[in-house]
KOLMI-701511 format. One line per 8 residues: number of its first residue (from 1); their letters; for each residue x, y, z of C-alpha. Coordinates in nm, 2 decimals, m for minus. Each point is the difference from the previous one (the first is absolute). Example, Ala and Ser with C-alpha at 12.3 -4.5 7.8 and 13.67 -1.06 7.14 Angstrom:
BEGIN
1	as	1.23/m0.45/0.78  0.14/0.34/m0.07
END
This chain:
BEGIN
1	hknrkksr	m1.83/m3.77/m1.16  m0.31/0.04/0.23  m0.07/0.33/m0.16  0.04/m0.14/m0.36  m0.36/m0.05/m0.02  m0.09/0.36/0.09  0.15/0.15/m0.32  m0.18/m0.04/m0.36
9	kpvhgpia	0.30/m0.09/m0.19  0.32/m0.12/0.11  0.29/0.19/0.19  0.33/m0.06/m0.05  0.34/0.05/0.19  0.20/0.07/0.11  0.15/0.06/m0.28  0.36/m0.12/0.15
17	aevqpknp	m0.21/m0.37/0.06  m0.08/0.00/m0.34  0.30/0.03/m0.19  0.25/m0.29/m0.08  0.35/0.13/m0.16  0.17/m0.23/m0.23  0.30/0.03/0.20  0.20/0.21/0.31
25	lyasyien	0.15/0.19/m0.24  m0.33/0.13/m0.17  m0.15/0.04/0.32  0.22/0.29/0.10  m0.05/0.13/m0.31  m0.40/m0.01/0.06  0.05/0.09/0.34  0.21/0.33/m0.04
33	hvsqstwk	m0.24/0.10/m0.24  m0.33/0.03/0.12  m0.07/0.16/0.29  m0.03/m0.15/0.40  m0.37/0.15/m0.01  m0.14/m0.18/m0.33  0.19/m0.34/0.12  m0.26/0.01/0.35
41	afvvecse	m0.30/0.13/m0.24  m0.29/m0.22/m0.08  m0.17/0.00/m0.31  m0.34/m0.01/m0.06  m0.22/m0.03/m0.32  m0.33/0.25/0.01  m0.08/0.30/0.23  m0.21/m0.11/0.22
49	dynylfre	0.29/m0.24/0.18  0.22/0.33/m0.04  m0.28/0.18/0.21  m0.04/m0.27/0.22  0.40/m0.03/0.07  0.04/0.32/0.08  m0.31/0.06/0.20  0.10/m0.28/0.23
57	vrqkrkip	0.34/m0.01/m0.02  0.17/0.35/0.00  m0.35/0.19/0.13  m0.13/m0.24/0.27  0.33/m0.16/0.11  0.22/0.23/m0.07  0.24/m0.22/m0.18  0.24/0.22/m0.29
65	iniilvpn	m0.07/m0.28/m0.27  0.06/0.11/m0.38  m0.27/m0.17/m0.25  0.03/m0.03/m0.38  m0.29/m0.05/m0.25  0.00/m0.20/m0.27  m0.32/0.00/m0.19  m0.14/m0.35/m0.04
73	grlepmtr	0.39/m0.15/0.09  0.03/0.03/m0.39  0.39/0.00/m0.11  m0.04/0.27/m0.28  0.19/m0.01/m0.32  0.43/0.07/0.04  0.12/0.26/m0.25  0.37/m0.04/0.05
81	mysdqkys	0.19/0.31/m0.03  0.26/m0.14/m0.27  m0.07/m0.12/m0.32  0.10/m0.37/m0.06  0.26/0.09/m0.25  0.17/0.20/0.30  m0.06/m0.21/0.25  0.14/m0.26/m0.21
89	vlkrehgf	0.37/0.22/m0.06  m0.03/0.09/0.40  0.00/m0.35/0.09  0.26/m0.09/m0.30  0.25/0.31/m0.02  m0.10/0.11/0.39  0.01/m0.31/0.25  m0.39/0.06/0.06
97	ieyldetf	m0.16/m0.35/0.11  m0.37/0.10/0.04  m0.28/0.24/0.16  m0.03/0.04/0.40  m0.38/m0.11/m0.03  0.16/m0.35/m0.16  0.21/m0.06/0.32  m0.28/m0.16/0.20
105	taidpimq	m0.34/m0.17/0.05  m0.35/0.18/0.15  m0.31/m0.02/m0.10  m0.18/0.27/m0.21  m0.12/0.25/0.21  0.34/m0.03/0.20  0.17/0.09/m0.31  m0.27/0.27/m0.10
113	aliskhni	0.05/0.15/0.26  0.39/0.04/0.00  m0.01/0.06/m0.33  m0.22/0.33/0.03  0.14/0.08/0.34  0.43/m0.06/m0.14  0.00/m0.01/m0.41  0.21/m0.38/0.12
121	dkvlvggd	m0.12/m0.06/m0.40  0.25/0.29/m0.10  0.30/m0.09/0.25  0.31/m0.22/m0.19  0.20/m0.26/0.16  0.33/m0.07/m0.16  0.32/m0.19/0.13  0.42/0.07/m0.04
129	avqealdr	m0.05/0.11/m0.31  m0.20/0.30/0.10  0.29/0.18/0.14  0.24/m0.05/m0.31  m0.28/0.21/m0.21  0.03/0.25/0.27  0.37/0.02/0.00  m0.03/0.01/m0.39
137	kdlenfic	m0.26/0.31/0.10  m0.19/m0.07/m0.26  m0.31/m0.15/0.16  m0.15/0.33/0.21  m0.11/0.16/m0.35  m0.10/m0.34/m0.21  m0.24/m0.10/0.32  m0.15/0.33/0.04
145	akengsgk	m0.03/0.12/m0.36  m0.39/m0.04/m0.12  m0.05/m0.20/m0.32  m0.23/0.26/m0.13  0.28/0.22/m0.02  m0.17/0.27/0.19  0.21/0.04/0.29  0.14/m0.16/0.34
153	qsacffyt	m0.16/m0.26/0.24  0.07/m0.11/0.38  0.15/m0.33/0.06  0.04/m0.24/0.29  0.20/m0.32/m0.01  0.20/m0.22/0.25  0.30/m0.22/m0.04  0.28/m0.20/0.18
161	hrnsskry	0.39/0.03/m0.03  0.23/m0.17/0.21  m0.26/m0.09/0.21  m0.08/0.35/0.04  m0.35/0.11/m0.04  m0.15/0.32/m0.12  m0.27/0.20/m0.15  0.01/0.24/m0.21
169	tysvsryn	m0.27/0.29/m0.13  0.01/0.25/m0.23  m0.23/0.32/0.03  m0.06/0.26/m0.29  m0.06/0.33/0.13  m0.29/0.21/m0.10  0.14/0.31/0.03  0.29/m0.07/m0.21
177	gtiglntm	m0.06/m0.33/m0.18  0.42/m0.11/0.18  0.01/m0.35/0.14  0.07/m0.08/0.38  0.12/m0.30/0.12  m0.06/m0.14/0.31  0.22/m0.34/0.13  m0.06/m0.17/0.32
185	gispakvl	0.15/m0.35/0.16  m0.25/m0.28/0.01  m0.02/m0.14/0.38  m0.11/m0.37/0.05  m0.37/m0.08/0.00  m0.17/m0.02/0.35  m0.35/0.01/m0.06  0.00/m0.20/m0.32
193	qsgidpge	0.28/m0.25/0.14  m0.04/m0.38/m0.02  m0.23/m0.18/0.25  m0.21/m0.34/m0.01  m0.01/m0.21/m0.32  m0.38/0.07/m0.12  m0.02/m0.42/m0.04  0.16/m0.03/0.35
201	keqltqti	m0.26/0.28/0.10  m0.29/m0.26/m0.20  0.14/m0.34/0.15  m0.02/0.14/0.38  m0.32/0.20/m0.05  m0.15/m0.37/m0.13  0.20/m0.16/0.32  m0.19/0.24/0.24
209	ndaretie	m0.33/m0.02/m0.16  0.02/m0.39/0.05  0.15/0.06/0.37  m0.35/0.22/0.05  m0.18/m0.27/m0.19  0.14/m0.28/0.25  m0.09/0.22/0.31  m0.33/0.02/m0.12
217	rltpelnn	m0.06/m0.33/m0.07  0.13/m0.11/0.37  m0.15/0.30/0.17  m0.34/m0.20/0.07  0.13/m0.31/0.11  0.26/0.19/0.24  m0.31/0.19/0.18  m0.19/m0.37/0.06
225	lkeenekl	0.34/m0.08/0.14  0.03/0.28/0.24  m0.38/m0.08/0.13  0.07/m0.33/0.08  0.34/0.06/0.17  m0.17/0.33/0.17  m0.31/m0.27/0.16  0.25/m0.25/0.06
233	lsqgkpis	0.21/0.27/0.24  m0.37/0.09/0.16  m0.01/m0.34/0.08  0.35/m0.07/0.16  m0.01/0.35/0.19  m0.17/m0.20/0.32  0.24/m0.29/m0.05  0.32/0.27/m0.03
241	lrikdakr	m0.12/0.17/0.33  m0.02/m0.37/0.20  0.35/m0.10/m0.15  0.20/0.31/0.14  m0.22/m0.03/0.31  0.17/m0.37/0.03  0.31/0.06/m0.09  0.03/0.35/0.20
249	iksdyasy	m0.12/m0.23/0.35  0.28/m0.29/m0.10  0.26/0.27/0.01  m0.11/0.13/0.31  0.03/m0.38/0.14  0.37/m0.04/m0.10  0.08/0.32/0.13  m0.16/m0.08/0.36
257	kmklknqr	0.10/m0.37/m0.03  0.39/0.16/m0.06  m0.06/0.24/0.29  m0.08/m0.24/0.23  0.31/m0.25/m0.09  0.26/0.33/0.06  m0.17/0.04/0.34  0.06/m0.39/0.09
265	ekvedaee	0.37/0.04/m0.10  0.03/0.31/0.22  m0.15/m0.13/0.31  0.24/m0.32/m0.08  0.30/0.23/m0.02  m0.12/0.15/0.31  m0.03/m0.29/0.19  0.32/m0.15/m0.08
273	aankdngr	0.20/0.29/0.10  m0.19/0.01/0.36  0.13/m0.36/0.05  0.36/0.12/m0.06  0.30/0.10/0.25  m0.05/0.37/0.02  0.34/0.03/0.23  0.25/m0.03/m0.25
281	ekskriaq	m0.24/0.23/m0.21  m0.02/0.27/0.27  0.39/0.01/0.01  0.05/0.04/m0.35  m0.19/0.31/0.02  0.14/0.10/0.28  0.32/0.06/m0.20  m0.12/0.09/m0.31
289	ikkliqls	m0.13/0.30/0.25  0.31/0.06/0.11  0.17/0.05/m0.35  m0.24/0.25/m0.08  0.09/0.17/0.31  0.36/0.02/m0.10  m0.06/0.08/m0.33  m0.22/0.33/0.14
297	iksgedaa	0.27/0.08/0.18  0.29/0.00/m0.26  m0.27/0.20/m0.28  m0.02/0.25/0.28  0.39/0.01/0.05  0.04/0.04/m0.38  m0.26/0.30/m0.01  0.19/0.19/0.29
305	kaksemmk	0.29/m0.05/m0.26  m0.17/0.10/m0.29  m0.14/0.31/0.16  0.36/0.10/0.09  0.12/m0.02/m0.34  m0.28/0.19/m0.13  0.05/0.32/0.25  0.37/0.00/m0.15
313	tvrvltgv	m0.08/m0.01/m0.36  m0.33/0.28/0.07  0.32/0.19/0.16  0.21/m0.03/m0.27  m0.29/0.05/m0.24  m0.04/0.34/0.15  0.32/0.12/m0.02  0.01/m0.10/m0.39
321	kmsehgls	m0.34/0.23/0.01  0.17/0.29/0.13  0.33/m0.02/m0.24  m0.22/m0.06/m0.27  m0.18/0.36/0.10  0.33/0.12/0.00  0.10/m0.15/m0.33  m0.32/0.15/m0.16
329	eclrkltd	0.02/0.36/0.15  0.38/m0.02/m0.17  m0.09/m0.10/m0.32  m0.26/0.24/0.00  0.27/0.30/0.05  0.20/m0.19/m0.24  m0.28/0.02/m0.23  m0.04/0.39/0.03
337	klseaqaa	0.36/0.04/m0.07  m0.03/m0.16/m0.31  m0.28/0.18/m0.10  0.21/0.33/0.05  0.29/m0.18/m0.17  m0.20/m0.05/m0.30  m0.20/0.31/m0.02  0.37/0.16/0.03
345	saellnsy	0.12/m0.24/m0.27  m0.29/0.11/m0.23  0.08/0.33/0.06  0.34/m0.05/m0.11  m0.14/m0.19/m0.29  m0.19/0.32/m0.10  0.26/0.19/0.04  0.26/m0.21/m0.23
353	kqaeadyn	m0.31/m0.03/m0.26  m0.02/0.37/0.01  0.39/0.04/m0.02  0.01/m0.25/m0.31  m0.27/0.19/m0.12  0.16/0.32/0.04  0.29/m0.17/m0.15  m0.09/m0.11/m0.33
361	ekkenlrk	m0.20/0.33/m0.06  0.33/0.16/0.03  0.15/m0.27/m0.23  m0.28/0.05/m0.23  0.11/0.39/0.03  0.34/m0.07/m0.09  m0.06/m0.20/m0.27  m0.22/0.25/m0.17
369	llakaqei	0.27/0.22/0.06  0.23/m0.20/m0.15  m0.19/m0.09/m0.29  m0.03/0.40/m0.07  0.36/0.07/0.02  0.06/m0.31/m0.26  m0.22/0.18/m0.20  0.17/0.32/0.04
377	apkeqwhe	0.35/m0.12/0.02  0.02/m0.37/m0.13  0.24/m0.22/0.19  0.25/m0.08/m0.30  0.06/0.37/m0.08  0.07/0.10/0.36  0.24/m0.30/0.08  0.18/0.10/m0.28
385	rldeddmp	0.02/0.37/0.12  0.05/m0.08/0.37  0.33/m0.22/m0.18  0.08/0.28/m0.17  0.34/0.21/0.21  m0.16/0.34/m0.03  m0.29/m0.09/0.21  m0.05/0.10/0.34
393	stiedvdd	0.11/m0.26/0.26  m0.16/0.16/0.33  m0.30/0.21/0.11  0.16/0.33/0.03  0.13/m0.04/m0.37  m0.35/m0.06/m0.11  m0.11/0.30/0.14  0.29/0.18/m0.10
401	amddaesk	m0.10/m0.14/m0.37  m0.35/0.12/0.07  0.11/0.36/0.10  0.19/0.04/m0.32  m0.28/m0.14/m0.22  m0.24/0.23/0.14  0.25/0.26/m0.05  0.06/m0.03/m0.34
409	vssitdnp	m0.38/m0.01/m0.08  m0.07/0.34/0.21  0.32/0.13/m0.25  m0.19/m0.08/m0.35  m0.12/0.32/m0.06  m0.01/m0.04/m0.43  m0.35/0.00/0.03  m0.21/0.11/0.30
417	hvmkqyee	m0.33/m0.02/m0.20  0.00/m0.38/0.01  0.09/0.02/0.38  m0.31/0.24/0.07  m0.20/m0.25/m0.22  0.11/m0.33/0.24  m0.06/0.20/0.32  m0.38/0.06/m0.14
425	rkkkievl	m0.04/m0.33/m0.11  0.16/m0.12/0.31  m0.26/0.17/0.22  m0.28/m0.09/m0.23  0.08/m0.35/0.01  0.02/0.00/0.41  m0.32/0.17/m0.07  m0.18/m0.23/m0.18
433	qekldteg	0.13/m0.30/0.20  m0.11/0.18/0.31  m0.37/m0.03/m0.18  0.05/m0.33/m0.12  0.03/m0.14/0.36  m0.30/0.20/0.09  m0.18/m0.13/m0.29  0.12/m0.36/0.10
441	gekdlkkk	m0.13/0.03/0.38  m0.31/0.09/m0.16  m0.03/m0.29/m0.21  0.08/m0.24/0.28  m0.25/0.16/0.19  m0.26/m0.07/m0.23  0.12/m0.31/m0.11  m0.07/m0.07/0.41
449	qletkrtk	m0.32/0.11/m0.06  m0.10/m0.16/m0.30  0.11/m0.34/0.14  m0.17/0.04/0.31  m0.34/0.02/m0.18  0.10/m0.26/m0.24  0.05/m0.24/0.23  m0.33/0.09/0.20
457	wesslqni	m0.21/m0.01/m0.34  0.21/m0.31/m0.10  m0.09/m0.17/0.34  m0.38/0.11/m0.07  m0.01/m0.11/m0.32  0.17/m0.39/0.06  m0.25/m0.02/0.28  m0.28/0.06/m0.24
465	vnlvngkf	0.15/m0.27/m0.24  0.04/m0.22/0.28  m0.40/0.00/0.08  m0.05/m0.04/m0.35  0.28/m0.27/m0.04  m0.14/m0.19/0.27  m0.36/m0.03/m0.16  0.12/m0.03/m0.36
473	stymkevg	0.20/m0.32/0.13  m0.31/m0.14/0.22  m0.27/0.05/m0.36  0.28/m0.17/m0.18  0.04/m0.27/0.20  m0.38/m0.07/0.02  0.00/m0.05/m0.38  0.31/m0.27/0.04
481	cageirly	0.26/0.28/m0.14  0.26/0.22/0.18  0.05/0.35/m0.02  0.21/0.30/0.17  m0.02/0.35/m0.02  0.35/0.22/0.00  0.09/0.34/m0.01  0.23/0.07/m0.28
489	tggnesre	0.25/0.30/0.09  0.17/0.05/m0.34  0.23/m0.27/0.05  0.26/0.20/0.22  0.03/m0.33/0.20  0.24/m0.15/m0.28  0.18/0.34/m0.07  0.31/0.12/0.16
497	neeaenlk	0.00/0.22/0.28  0.03/0.34/m0.19  m0.25/m0.11/m0.27  m0.25/m0.14/0.24  0.02/0.31/0.21  m0.13/0.21/m0.31  m0.23/m0.26/m0.13  m0.17/m0.02/0.33
505	ynfkdwgv	m0.18/0.38/m0.02  m0.11/m0.11/m0.40  m0.35/m0.04/0.11  m0.14/m0.05/m0.36  0.19/m0.34/m0.04  m0.19/m0.16/0.37  m0.28/m0.19/m0.04  m0.16/m0.33/0.13
513	eimvkfre	0.09/m0.34/m0.12  m0.29/m0.30/m0.03  0.19/m0.33/0.04  m0.18/m0.27/m0.08  0.06/m0.40/m0.05  m0.30/m0.23/m0.14  0.21/m0.30/m0.01  0.13/m0.23/0.25
521	astlqvls	0.36/m0.01/m0.18  0.02/0.32/m0.06  0.13/0.31/0.15  m0.12/0.37/0.09  0.00/0.24/m0.28  m0.10/0.33/m0.10  m0.36/m0.02/m0.15  0.00/0.16/m0.38
529	aqthsgge	m0.16/m0.12/m0.35  0.29/m0.18/m0.12  0.00/m0.24/0.30  m0.34/m0.11/0.13  m0.33/m0.03/m0.21  m0.29/0.19/m0.01  m0.14/m0.16/0.27  0.32/m0.03/0.24
537	rsvstimy	m0.06/0.39/m0.04  m0.33/0.07/0.08  0.02/m0.22/0.29  0.30/0.15/0.14  m0.16/0.36/m0.08  m0.35/m0.07/0.18  0.13/m0.11/0.29  0.33/0.24/m0.01
545	lmglqnlm	m0.32/0.27/0.01  m0.20/m0.20/0.29  0.35/0.03/0.21  0.00/0.36/m0.05  m0.44/0.02/0.02  0.04/0.05/0.44  0.28/0.25/m0.01  m0.21/0.24/m0.19
553	sspfrcvd	m0.41/0.18/0.06  m0.14/0.03/m0.33  m0.38/0.01/m0.04  0.01/m0.26/m0.32  0.24/m0.18/m0.20  m0.01/m0.14/m0.38  0.10/m0.26/m0.16  m0.09/m0.14/m0.38
561	einqglde	0.06/m0.32/m0.13  0.23/m0.12/0.27  m0.09/m0.36/0.01  m0.04/m0.07/m0.38  0.37/m0.12/m0.06  m0.03/m0.25/0.31  m0.05/m0.38/0.03  m0.32/m0.10/0.15
569	rnerlvfk	0.21/m0.08/0.36  0.20/0.30/0.01  m0.34/0.20/m0.08  m0.24/m0.15/0.27  0.33/0.08/0.24  0.06/0.39/m0.12  m0.39/0.06/0.03  0.01/m0.19/0.36
577	rivnnsti	0.25/0.26/0.09  m0.15/0.30/m0.17  m0.32/m0.07/0.23  0.23/m0.07/0.30  0.11/0.37/m0.04  m0.27/0.17/m0.11  m0.25/m0.09/0.26  0.17/0.03/0.35
585	pveegatp	m0.23/0.18/0.25  0.03/0.30/0.15  0.10/m0.04/0.37  m0.17/0.24/0.26  0.10/0.35/0.07  0.21/m0.01/m0.35  0.05/0.31/m0.15  m0.17/0.08/m0.33
593	ndhcgqyf	0.32/m0.08/m0.19  0.03/m0.33/0.18  m0.20/m0.20/m0.27  0.12/m0.25/m0.34  m0.20/0.23/m0.21  m0.20/m0.16/m0.35  0.20/m0.21/m0.22  m0.16/m0.03/m0.36
601	litpkllp	0.10/m0.31/m0.22  m0.10/0.07/m0.35  0.00/m0.32/m0.18  m0.17/m0.19/m0.30  m0.03/m0.32/0.19  0.01/m0.19/0.34  0.05/m0.37/0.10  m0.30/m0.19/0.11
609	nlegmene	m0.01/m0.07/0.36  0.25/0.27/0.12  0.11/0.02/0.37  m0.14/0.30/0.18  m0.27/0.06/m0.19  m0.26/m0.07/0.23  0.19/0.32/0.20  m0.30/0.24/0.07
617	eitvlfvf	0.27/0.30/m0.08  0.00/m0.12/m0.32  m0.23/0.17/m0.31  0.01/m0.13/m0.34  m0.13/0.23/m0.28  m0.04/m0.09/m0.31  0.04/0.25/m0.35  m0.27/m0.07/m0.23
625	sgpynfdn	0.14/0.11/m0.34  m0.17/m0.27/m0.20  m0.18/0.08/m0.35  m0.28/m0.22/0.18  0.01/0.14/0.31  m0.36/0.16/0.16  m0.02/0.41/m0.09  m0.13/0.07/0.37
633	cldwnvdk	0.08/m0.19/0.26  m0.35/m0.01/0.13  m0.10/m0.26/m0.25  0.21/m0.28/0.21  m0.30/m0.19/0.10  0.10/m0.32/0.19  m0.38/m0.06/0.02  m0.08/0.04/m0.39
641	fiadkkri	0.30/m0.23/m0.08  m0.14/m0.27/0.20  m0.35/0.00/m0.15  0.15/0.02/m0.34  0.19/m0.28/0.11  m0.27/m0.24/0.11  m0.22/0.15/m0.32  0.25/m0.13/m0.24
649	lsqrtevd	0.05/m0.39/0.18  m0.35/m0.02/m0.02  m0.05/0.07/m0.31  0.29/m0.21/m0.11  m0.16/m0.30/0.21  m0.37/0.06/m0.22  0.19/m0.04/m0.29  0.19/m0.33/0.12
657	ngnsrgkk	m0.35/m0.13/0.10  m0.14/0.09/m0.34  0.27/m0.19/m0.15  m0.07/m0.30/0.18  m0.37/m0.04/m0.06  0.10/0.08/m0.35  0.24/m0.29/m0.05  m0.24/m0.24/0.22
665	rrsq	m0.31/0.08/m0.28  0.25/m0.10/m0.33  0.12/m0.33/0.22  m0.37/m0.07/0.01
END
């Protein structure tokens, strides 16, 4: 308040202190639509006040405040986004109530600042019926359609359904004209939450002012009373000193009087004792002395008995200690034997496990042989054959039957060419089987070598992914979101063993998954155009690039319009992250490759008052390619511009003075 006189026109703000919502629900709508930097901003009505605040607060005091200029504090005429006819349809059929700028009260400069910064005059506010319109799926096309039929337009609105408030934002892509939807839950207001009633505040202010006036009125009288009191105190100091001395003398007199009385009583007691019969007192004292001597002798005898008992106890304790040492030695030996027994038991247990493994292996082999025998001779068939009478019943009979069969086979000579082909094919099969076994061994060897190389490569790749994941998670947390980088190996983790074995070498299906979460209630999801908005994809992409940036050396990096799909808050955080990662100083003794490289950010516009623009490592390059630019850069002459400005101002002053003199003559 003391600096108000230094400004040419009124300075308003912070904006949050100048806004009065109609109810807490509207307060949450307004607070979630307007950025935090705007709530803290101040509003000025002329450029001189803007320059003064910027110079005194930001440059001299280094306080990062935002300043919004509203010329002359005038509220410009509002042009509504929807015609009266369409607005009435929105209210009647789709449940909208009013515009966002109608949900609160504020002075004209504050209202104009919020309209110019956040378009609050184009945002709608609705109730429960909006959800019904959304369920019918006819609201999007109606609210985004331009009334002249020339295309589509963006739209934004708030509504509450079943105690849940949401903000819907429809954005039209400038590339393909499609409509993108972004929904956001609304949290309760914090900055604009209900405070003190203005009437109560005014009443308290009046009470404070009245109290101050009373204090100012009574202060002279109080000062006079203080001066009079000081005079009386100065006059009463000698009297106070004499009173203190008198009290001290009186106290000393009473003390000496009491001491004298005590001494007199002692003298009287001593005289009375001297006059008494001392014989009886003497015999009494002798009896007491004899009693003390007897007690002393008895105490000596008791002490001797206690000493002898103590010696006996010491001898017993010594024996116990010796027994304890012997028992400790026995315990140590038993412990050693127990350890040896445990070791032997462990060896037996290992032998048992080995035997059990061998048993299981042989059992498995036997099961496989049994299965193979089942394939050759099914159980149902050979059981029937065994039950027949002509089957051999002993091993010798089986051998004889086999010899008979071989002799029968050998006696077949009807077609010797068939036997020859059989022998040749048998040999060929043996050769192919041997070759197959050899190839199988080489295949296993190559497979082991490939597995070794794959394991090392995957381990190195996973380490890189972990590094990028750590930085990406940190950067996403800075913007109030969550993120994670994962290595995708073709989905072989969820397949069966044989299928997973084949898939893990199919490297064309491998990749990197970017998992993100932009809302508290949601879970991590793979970044995709179907699930996430353009702004969310831009934030995730730039943070992923920032995580990769320090892992590789590059002379320069370039991104084009990465900030165009972002809201103000995310754009400021992304720009801050780019500046921090791209201006890392080179450490002493670093190699030529140890640098962060140049970073080119190509954009048609940037937000004002971005954090980091004051960094000396940042260079701003303007590309002048418009029709009104200079033909030659040397034509840019600041001194000439200033001289021309002064000349124009002087001419304007002369014209104004001439007009004023003409008016005076006409009035005369």
